[in-house]
C-alpha positions in Angstrom: 88.5 2.6 55.5 86.4 -0.1 57.1 86.2 -3.3 55.1 82.9 -4.2 56.3 81.2 -1.3 54.7 79.6 -1.4 51.7 81.8 0.0 48.8 80.4 2.3 46.1 80.1 -0.2 42.9 81.2 2.7 41.1 84.7 2.8 42.8 84.9 -1.1 42.9 87.5 -2.6 41.0 85.9 -5.2 38.3 87.0 -9.0 38.5 89.6 -9.6 35.7 87.9 -12.8 34.7 85.0 -10.4 33.7 87.4 -8.5 31.2 88.1 -11.6 29.2 86.4 -11.4 26.0 84.7 -14.2 24.4 86.4 -16.3 21.4 86.7 -14.4 17.9 84.3 -16.9 16.2 81.4 -15.9 18.5 80.6 -12.3 18.2 78.1 -12.4 21.0 78.5 -13.6 24.3 76.9 -13.3 27.6 75.2 -10.1 28.4 77.3 -7.6 30.2 76.4 -7.4 34.0 74.8 -4.5 35.1 75.7 -2.8 38.3 73.1 -3.2 41.1 71.9 -0.2 43.2 73.6 0.0 46.7 70.3 -0.5 48.3 69.7 -4.0 47.1 73.0 -5.4 47.8 72.2 -6.9 50.9 68.7 -8.0 49.6 68.4 -12.1 49.0 66.1 -12.9 46.1 64.3 -16.4 45.7 66.4 -18.8 44.3 65.9 -19.0 40.6 65.4 -22.7 38.5 68.6 -23.4 36.5 68.2 -22.1 32.9 69.4 -25.0 30.7 70.5 -23.3 27.0 71.8 -25.3 24.1 75.4 -25.1 23.5 77.4 -25.0 20.2 80.9 -25.4 19.2 81.7 -21.7 19.1 79.6 -20.6 22.4 76.5 -20.3 24.0 73.2 -19.0 22.2 71.0 -16.5 23.9 68.5 -18.0 26.2 65.1 -17.8 24.6 62.2 -15.8 26.0 60.4 -17.9 28.6 56.9 -17.2 27.3 58.2 -18.4 23.7 55.9 -21.6 24.0 54.9 -24.0 21.0 51.5 -23.3 19.6 48.8 -25.6 20.7 47.8 -27.8 17.5 44.4 -26.8 18.0 44.8 -23.1 18.3 42.6 -21.1 16.2 45.0 -19.5 13.0 44.2 -16.0 11.9 41.1 -15.2 10.2 42.1 -12.7 7.9 45.7 -13.9 6.6 47.7 -11.2 4.6 48.7 -12.5 1.9 48.5 -11.8 -1.9 45.7 -13.8 -2.9 43.1 -12.7 0.1 44.1 -9.2 -1.0 43.1 -9.3 -4.7 39.8 -11.3 -3.5 39.1 -8.4 -1.2 39.7 -6.0 -4.1 37.5 -7.8 -6.5 34.5 -8.2 -4.0 35.0 -4.3 -3.1 34.8 -3.6 -6.8 31.4 -5.3 -7.2 30.0 -3.0 -4.4 28.2 0.3 -4.8 30.5 3.4 -4.2 28.0 5.0 -2.2 27.0 3.5 1.5 23.3 2.9 1.3 22.0 5.1 4.5 19.7 3.3 6.8 16.3 4.1 7.1 15.2 6.7 10.4 13.7 4.8 12.9 10.0 5.4 12.6 10.6 3.9 8.7 12.0 0.9 9.8 8.8 0.6 12.6 6.4 1.1 9.8 7.9 -1.4 7.7 8.2 -4.3 10.4 4.2 -3.3 10.8 3.5 -3.9 7.0 5.4 -7.3 6.9 3.0 -10.1 7.1 2.8 -11.9 10.5 4.9 -15.2 10.4 2.0 -16.8 12.6 -0.3 -19.4 11.3 -3.3 -18.3 9.6 -6.4 -20.5 9.4 -8.1 -20.5 6.1 -11.9 -18.9 7.1 -14.8 -21.0 6.3 -17.8 -19.5 4.1 -21.2 -20.6 4.2 -23.5 -20.0 1.2 -27.2 -19.3 2.1 -30.2 -19.4 -0.2 -34.0 -20.4 0.7 -34.1 -23.5 0.1 -30.5 -25.2 -0.1 -31.2 -26.3 -3.4 -30.1 -24.5 -6.4 -28.1 -20.7 -5.6 -26.5 -22.2 -2.4 -25.4 -25.4 -4.0 -24.1 -23.5 -6.9 -21.9 -21.5 -4.7 -21.4 -24.7 -2.6 -20.1 -26.7 -5.8 -17.8 -24.0 -7.4 -16.0 -23.1 -4.1 -15.3 -26.4 -3.2 -14.1 -27.4 -6.7 -11.9 -24.2 -6.4 -10.6 -25.4 -3.1 -12.1 -23.6 -0.5 -13.9 -24.3 2.8 -17.1 -23.9 2.7 -20.8 -25.2 3.4 -24.4 -24.4 2.6 -28.0 -24.0 4.3 -31.1 -22.3 3.8 -33.4 -20.2 5.9 -36.6 -21.2 4.5 -39.2 -23.0 6.7 -39.0 -26.0 4.0 -37.6 -27.3 0.8 -39.7 -26.0 -2.3 -39.1 -27.1 -5.5 -41.1 -26.6 -8.9 -44.2 -29.0 -9.4 -46.0 -29.7 -12.3 -47.8 -26.4 -12.1 -47.5 -23.0 -10.1 -50.3 -23.5 -7.4 -48.5 -27.1 -7.1 -44.8 -26.9 -5.9 -42.9 -29.8 -4.5 -42.3 -29.6 -0.6 -39.8 -31.2 1.4 -38.9 -30.5 5.1 -35.4 -29.7 5.3 -33.2 -32.9 6.1 -34.8 -34.8 3.7 -31.7 -36.7 1.4 -31.1 -35.3 -2.1 -31.2 -38.9 -3.5 -34.9 -39.3 -2.1 -36.0 -36.2 -3.6 -34.5 -37.5 -6.9 -36.0 -40.8 -7.0 -39.2 -39.5 -6.2 -39.0 -36.8 -8.9 -37.7 -38.9 -11.4 -41.0 -41.7 -10.8 -43.1 -38.9 -10.8 -42.1 -37.4 -14.0 -38.7 -37.8 -15.3 -39.4 -36.0 -18.6 -40.6 -33.1 -17.1 -38.0 -32.7 -14.4 -35.5 -33.3 -16.9 -36.5 -30.7 -18.9 -36.4 -28.1 -16.5 -33.3 -29.2 -15.2 -34.4 -30.3 -11.7 -32.9 -33.7 -11.5 -29.6 -32.6 -12.9 -29.6 -30.0 -10.1 -30.4 -32.7 -7.3 -27.9 -35.0 -9.0 -25.2 -32.3 -8.5 -26.2 -31.9 -4.9 -26.3 -35.3 -3.4 -23.0 -35.6 -4.9 -21.6 -32.9 -2.5 -23.6 -33.4 0.7 -26.3 -35.7 2.2 -29.6 -33.5 2.4 -30.2 -29.8 2.7 -29.7 -28.0 6.1 -31.4 -25.1 7.7 -30.0 -22.1 8.8 -31.8 -21.2 11.8 -30.5 -25.1 13.0 -27.2 -25.3 11.8 -24.4 -25.1 14.6 -21.5 -24.4 12.2 -19.4 -21.3 13.1 -18.7 -19.7 9.6 -16.2 -16.8 8.8 -18.2 -15.5 6.1 -21.9 -15.8 5.4 -23.0 -15.2 1.6 -26.4 -14.7 1.0 -28.0 -15.3 -2.6 -31.6 -12.7 -1.7 -32.0 -9.9 0.4 -34.7 -11.7 2.8 -32.0 -14.6 3.2 -29.6 -11.8 4.5 -32.4 -10.4 6.9 -33.1 -14.0 8.0 -29.4 -14.6 9.0 -28.8 -11.5 10.5 -32.3 -12.0 12.4 -31.2 -15.1 13.7 -27.7 -14.1 15.0 -29.0 -11.7 16.8 -31.6 -13.9 18.4 -28.2 -16.0 19.4 -26.9 -13.5 21.7 -23.4 -13.7 20.5 -22.4 -16.3 23.2 -19.3 -16.7 21.4 -18.2 -13.2 21.0 -17.2 -14.1 17.3 -17.5 -11.9 14.5 -19.0 -13.1 11.3 -19.3 -11.2 8.2 -22.6 -11.3 6.5 -22.5 -10.8 2.7 -25.6 -10.4 0.5 -25.3 -10.8 -3.2 -28.6 -10.4 -5.1 -29.4 -13.6 -7.3 -32.3 -14.5 -9.5 -33.9 -17.8 -8.7 -32.8 -19.6 -12.1 -29.9 -22.2 -13.0 -28.3 -19.2 -15.6 -28.3 -16.5 -13.2 -27.0 -18.7 -10.3 -24.1 -20.2 -12.7 -23.1 -16.3 -13.3 -23.0 -15.6 -9.6 -21.0 -18.7 -8.5 -18.1 -16.9 -10.8 -18.3 -13.8 -8.8 -18.7 -15.9 -5.5 -15.1 -17.3 -6.5 -13.7 -14.0 -6.9 -15.3 -12.8 -3.6 -13.9 -15.4 -1.8 -10.5 -15.4 -3.1 -9.9 -11.8 -2.4 -11.4 -12.1 1.7 -8.9 -15.4 2.0 -6.1 -13.3 0.7 -6.4 -10.6 2.8 -4.4 -10.1 5.9 -7.0 -8.5 8.1 -10.7 -9.3 6.7 -11.9 -6.6 9.5 -10.2 -3.9 8.1 -10.0 -4.6 4.0 -13.8 -6.1 3.8 -15.0 -2.8 2.3 -12.2 -2.4 -0.1 -12.8 -5.9 -1.3 -16.5 -5.2 -1.6 -16.1 -1.9 -3.6 -13.5 -4.0 -6.2 -16.1 -6.5 -6.5 -19.0 -4.2 -7.3 -16.7 -3.1 -10.2 -16.2 -5.9 -11.4 -19.7 -8.0 -11.4 -23.2 -6.2 -12.0 -24.7 -7.9 -8.6 -26.1 -5.6 -5.7 -24.5 -5.9 -2.2 -25.0 -5.7 1.0 -22.9 -6.1 4.1 -23.1 -6.2 7.9 -21.5 -7.8 10.7 -23.0 -9.7 13.5 -21.8 -12.1 16.4 -22.0 -15.8 17.1 
């Protein structure tokens, strides 16, 4: 046989040094070498770096695996550690839950629920404008009670001038719009304090001058309100006609509501409470345009005043 030919590893004699057993004190020794395939005998592998192993008095310990690195100190620990405490806590939490898993609503119902949720966007408070003929008694009573209740409110009159009762039915006191309430108060007090105190005119003017400077005329006012509350049907017609005349340049809708009120102090005081209820219902509505009919119907059932409603544009 040619000695240069590769021998069959199965027929090769084993090295006597490999047949030596390790000392009796160390039951485990180096792993036996596995015979290599004949085709890989002449193949040269890249040199491997020497591996250093800690030795003991009884022999060599088996080498540690190469991927057994020490965990970095900031490594994330196990999220759900398996120990008795966590298992007991999970059992207690599971006992408090219902036995049946709640079923999710269908997509159509979820969409309906999302549509019913109030919008999270900022909602501005509506501005109320109370209108009567002279901006003295009924409109100022509504202005007073709504302002006292915390609503945003203004007031005005639709007449051609401010008319107040005089010493006789055919002798009223007439003032142009814009005359300060304080000036009217002083003139009537100087004219006949006893008469105008008895009919409550001075008390009314004293309240009015504490609210604003002077009576305002609706047709000359530039205020853009969200809801207009008129106190008489002719005032309702005057407001609607004026808004139609303006042409709706701003394209801003406004709800005009008429509450029929007699022009005296008692009726004005009763109607003031009705205005508070109406204003509260309107302000709490999510969509005034959609809910106004239901609000007016509910208001009509609670209060005796007849109501008219129209939608106009500024």
